[in-house]
C-alpha positions as CSV (number, residue, x, y, z in Angstrom):
1,M,66.3,75.6,56.5
2,K,70.1,75.1,56.4
3,K,70.4,78.3,54.3
4,I,68.3,80.3,56.9
5,F,70.5,79.0,59.7
6,L,73.7,79.9,57.8
7,T,72.3,83.3,57.0
8,L,71.6,83.9,60.7
9,L,75.1,82.9,61.7
10,V,76.6,85.3,59.1
11,L,74.3,88.1,60.4
12,I,75.3,87.4,64.0
13,S,79.0,87.4,63.1
14,I,78.7,90.7,61.2
15,N,76.7,92.3,64.0
16,S,79.4,91.2,66.5
17,F,82.1,92.6,64.3
18,V,80.3,95.9,63.9
19,Q,79.6,96.2,67.6
20,G,83.1,95.2,68.6
21,K,84.3,94.1,72.0
22,T,84.9,96.0,75.2
23,G,87.9,95.9,77.5
24,L,88.6,97.0,81.0
25,L,92.2,98.2,81.5
26,I,93.4,98.7,85.0
27,I,96.6,100.8,85.1
28,A,99.0,101.0,88.1
29,H,102.4,102.8,88.3
30,G,104.6,99.7,88.4
31,S,107.9,99.1,90.2
32,P,111.3,97.4,89.7
33,S,110.2,95.3,92.8
34,K,108.2,92.2,92.1
35,Q,107.0,92.4,95.7
36,W,105.3,95.7,94.9
37,N,103.9,94.6,91.5
38,Q,102.4,91.2,92.6
39,P,99.5,92.5,94.7
40,V,98.6,94.8,91.7
41,I,98.8,92.0,89.2
42,N,96.6,89.9,91.5
43,I,93.8,92.4,91.1
44,E,93.2,91.2,87.5
45,N,91.7,87.9,88.7
46,Q,89.9,89.5,91.6
47,V,88.1,91.8,89.3
48,K,87.3,89.0,86.8
49,E,85.9,86.8,89.7
50,L,83.8,89.7,91.0
51,L,82.4,90.6,87.6
52,K,81.4,86.9,87.2
53,A,79.9,86.7,90.7
54,K,77.8,89.8,90.1
55,N,76.8,88.5,86.7
56,I,78.3,91.5,84.8
57,S,79.0,90.5,81.3
58,G,79.9,93.9,79.6
59,F,83.6,93.3,79.4
60,D,85.2,90.8,77.0
61,E,88.7,91.4,78.4
62,V,90.0,92.5,81.8
63,R,93.7,93.3,82.1
64,V,96.1,95.0,84.5
65,A,99.0,97.1,83.0
66,L,101.9,98.8,84.6
67,M,102.9,102.3,83.6
68,E,106.7,101.7,83.9
69,F,109.5,99.5,85.2
70,A,107.8,96.1,84.4
71,E,105.6,94.1,82.2
72,P,102.8,93.9,81.3
73,S,103.2,97.5,80.0
74,I,100.3,99.6,78.9
75,A,101.4,99.3,75.2
76,T,101.7,95.5,75.5
77,V,98.2,95.1,77.0
78,V,96.5,97.5,74.5
79,K,98.2,95.7,71.6
80,D,96.9,92.3,73.0
81,M,93.4,93.8,73.3
82,E,93.5,95.0,69.8
83,N,94.6,91.6,68.5
84,K,91.6,90.1,70.3
85,G,89.2,92.4,68.6
86,I,88.7,94.9,71.4
87,T,87.3,98.2,70.0
88,K,86.4,100.1,73.2
89,V,88.4,100.3,76.4
90,Y,87.6,101.8,79.8
91,A,91.0,102.6,81.4
92,L,91.1,103.1,85.2
93,P,94.3,104.6,86.6
94,L,94.8,102.9,90.0
95,F,96.5,106.0,91.5
96,I,95.6,107.5,94.9
97,A,94.6,111.0,93.6
98,P,95.1,113.2,90.5
99,S,98.7,113.8,89.8
100,D,101.0,114.5,86.8
101,H,101.0,110.7,86.2
102,S,97.3,110.3,86.0
103,F,96.5,113.6,84.5
104,Y,99.2,113.9,81.9
105,D,101.5,110.8,81.6
106,I,98.8,108.1,81.2
107,P,96.7,110.0,78.7
108,T,99.9,110.7,76.7
109,I,101.0,107.0,76.8
110,L,97.5,106.1,75.7
111,G,97.7,108.5,72.7
112,L,95.0,110.8,74.1
113,Y,97.1,113.8,74.9
114,Y,100.2,115.4,73.3
115,N,102.8,117.6,74.9
116,Q,106.3,117.5,73.5
117,K,108.0,117.9,76.9
118,I,105.9,115.0,78.4
119,V,106.5,112.8,75.3
120,D,110.2,113.4,75.6
121,N,110.2,112.5,79.3
122,I,108.2,109.4,78.7
123,K,110.5,108.2,75.9
124,R,113.6,108.9,78.1
125,E,112.1,106.6,80.7
126,G,111.8,103.9,78.0
127,I,108.0,103.9,78.0
128,K,106.3,103.1,74.7
129,I,103.4,105.3,73.6
130,V,100.4,103.4,72.4
131,D,99.4,103.5,68.7
132,T,95.9,102.0,68.4
133,K,92.5,102.5,66.8
134,I,90.8,101.4,70.0
135,K,88.5,104.0,71.5
136,I,89.8,104.7,75.0
137,T,88.0,106.4,77.9
138,V,90.1,107.2,81.0
139,G,88.3,107.0,84.4
140,P,89.0,108.5,87.8
141,T,91.6,107.9,90.5
142,L,91.0,106.2,93.8
143,D,90.0,109.5,95.6
144,Y,86.7,109.3,93.7
145,K,84.1,108.0,96.2
146,N,87.1,107.5,98.5
147,V,87.3,103.8,99.2
148,M,90.6,104.3,100.9
149,K,89.3,105.8,104.2
150,D,87.6,102.5,105.2
151,I,90.7,100.5,104.4
152,L,92.9,102.8,106.5
153,L,90.3,102.9,109.3
154,D,90.6,99.1,109.6
155,K,94.4,99.4,109.7
156,V,94.3,102.0,112.4
157,K,91.8,100.0,114.5
158,K,94.1,96.9,114.3
159,L,97.1,99.0,115.6
160,S,95.2,101.0,118.2
161,K,95.2,100.1,121.9
162,N,94.1,103.2,123.8
163,P,92.8,106.0,121.5
164,D,93.1,108.6,124.3
165,D,96.8,108.2,124.3
166,E,97.3,107.9,120.6
167,A,98.0,110.2,117.6
168,L,97.5,109.4,114.0
169,V,99.9,110.3,111.2
170,I,99.0,109.7,107.5
171,L,101.8,109.7,105.0
172,A,101.1,110.1,101.3
173,H,102.8,110.8,98.0
174,G,101.4,114.2,97.2
175,D,101.8,116.3,94.1
176,E,102.7,120.0,94.1
177,N,100.6,120.6,91.0
178,F,97.5,119.1,92.6
179,K,98.2,120.0,96.3
180,P,94.7,121.3,97.2
181,L,93.1,118.0,96.0
182,W,95.7,115.9,98.0
183,E,95.2,118.1,101.1
184,N,91.4,117.7,100.9
185,L,91.7,113.9,100.4
186,V,94.0,113.4,103.4
187,E,92.0,115.7,105.7
188,E,88.8,114.0,104.7
189,T,90.4,110.6,105.5
190,Q,91.9,111.9,108.8
191,N,88.6,113.3,110.0
192,Y,86.8,110.1,109.1
193,I,89.2,107.9,111.1
194,L,89.2,110.3,114.1
195,A,85.4,110.2,114.2
196,K,85.3,106.4,114.1
197,T,88.1,105.6,116.5
198,G,88.1,108.3,119.2
199,I,91.7,109.4,118.5
200,D,91.7,113.2,118.8
201,Y,95.0,114.2,117.3
202,S,96.2,113.7,113.8
203,T,98.5,115.2,111.2
204,H,99.9,114.2,107.8
205,A,102.9,114.6,105.5
206,F,103.6,114.3,101.8
207,V,106.8,112.3,101.3
208,E,106.5,111.0,97.7
209,V,107.6,107.3,97.9
210,G,110.0,107.9,100.8
211,Q,112.2,110.6,99.3
212,Y,111.0,113.1,101.9
213,F,110.4,110.7,104.8
214,S,113.6,111.8,106.6
215,T,112.4,115.5,106.6
216,N,108.6,115.8,106.1
217,G,107.7,112.4,107.5
218,V,110.0,112.5,110.5
219,N,108.9,116.0,111.5
220,A,105.2,115.1,111.4
221,I,105.8,111.9,113.5
222,L,107.9,113.7,116.1
223,Q,105.3,116.5,116.3
224,A,102.6,113.9,116.9
225,S,104.8,112.2,119.6
226,D,105.0,115.6,121.4
227,H,101.2,115.5,121.8
228,K,100.6,111.8,122.5
229,K,102.4,108.8,124.1
230,R,101.8,106.5,121.1
231,V,101.8,107.4,117.4
232,I,100.1,105.2,114.7
233,V,101.5,105.8,111.2
234,V,99.6,104.6,108.1
235,G,100.1,105.4,104.4
236,L,97.9,106.3,101.5
237,Y,99.9,104.0,99.1
238,L,98.6,101.3,96.8
239,S,101.2,98.7,97.4
240,M,103.8,100.1,99.8
241,G,103.9,99.9,103.6
242,V,105.2,102.8,105.6
243,K,107.1,100.4,107.9
244,D,109.5,99.6,105.1
245,M,109.7,103.3,104.2
246,A,110.7,104.1,107.8
247,E,113.2,101.2,107.9
248,N,115.0,102.2,104.7
249,S,115.0,106.0,104.8
250,G,117.9,108.0,106.0
251,F,119.8,111.3,105.8
252,I,123.4,112.4,105.6
253,M,125.1,113.7,108.7
254,M,128.8,114.6,108.8
255,G,129.3,112.5,105.6
256,Q,127.6,109.4,106.9
257,T,124.1,108.0,106.3
258,V,122.0,107.9,109.4
259,K,118.8,105.8,109.5
260,S,115.7,108.0,110.0
261,K,114.3,105.5,112.6
262,K,117.1,106.6,115.0
263,M,115.1,109.8,115.4
264,F,112.3,107.8,117.1
265,R,114.4,106.3,119.9
266,G,112.6,106.4,123.2
267,K,109.3,107.1,121.5
268,H,106.4,104.7,120.9
269,I,105.8,104.8,117.1
270,V,103.8,102.0,115.3
271,F,104.0,101.7,111.5
272,S,101.5,99.9,109.3
273,E,103.2,97.1,107.3
274,H,101.1,97.2,104.2
275,G,99.6,99.6,101.7
276,L,96.0,99.5,100.6
277,L,96.6,96.1,99.0
278,P,95.8,93.4,99.4
279,D,92.2,94.4,100.1
280,K,89.1,93.2,98.2
281,R,87.5,96.7,98.4
282,I,89.9,97.9,95.8
283,A,88.6,95.3,93.3
284,E,85.1,96.2,94.3
285,W,85.8,99.9,93.7
286,I,87.1,99.0,90.2
287,V,84.0,96.9,89.4
288,N,81.7,99.7,90.6
289,R,83.5,102.3,88.4
290,A,83.3,99.8,85.4
291,V,79.5,99.3,85.9
292,E,79.0,103.1,86.0
293,W,80.8,103.4,82.7
294,L,78.8,100.6,81.1
295,N,75.6,102.2,82.2
296,K,76.5,105.7,81.1
């Protein structure tokens, strides 16, 4: 009887080794700012708790990794997963929409794509390229089944007082190489919010992470203020509020830096303080994508 029991244990152990373990890797851009990184890092426990609450047991490891600027890096997390016996990984890029980062940089860092120019750029930025035997599948960005429109809708509703007198401006990063996709995403989000709030004027601008706020962003906001008494400005950013962007942006005039917010004097402009995070719907979106992959 003891021999049979030991044999079963050996067979179970062999079967587990052959099948391997599965990991969920959540990848965000990362920032030198701990304030930016922390809401992203917090997603790891949120996703774990949600998987447990939904009784989803398909992942042996759930980790958040940052593409650059801070640890845990992608290479660090993948190495940890490999050391823990993970053999398959579903990697979700927590980016707003397809961009050079999600389409080229992340697959290159994960060892799934090779282009000498991209590799050189990544190495120049001090990012380590993964060397692993783990089978990795990369998932979609946040524009897939657009969870963001409901999050922004709630932000606009909290800031709105009288929709008839208000205009909406959405600021986003944008990417010239994927401009039609970004335009469609922002227009879809705008139209959804207008239909749900009664606001009847909106526009948008692509400002990267503030580099073009003093030009593209300011122009869009001033244009909106010409149409309505009050302008609500929200951002399609994971962990950045457009209020900070407006406070810190500026331009050079006659050799001196002028704060962009001075352009709004005498106008009623309201900026959202936070990005998409913290919001539990991001964790729910991650879990839904993970379940889709498990059931493929």
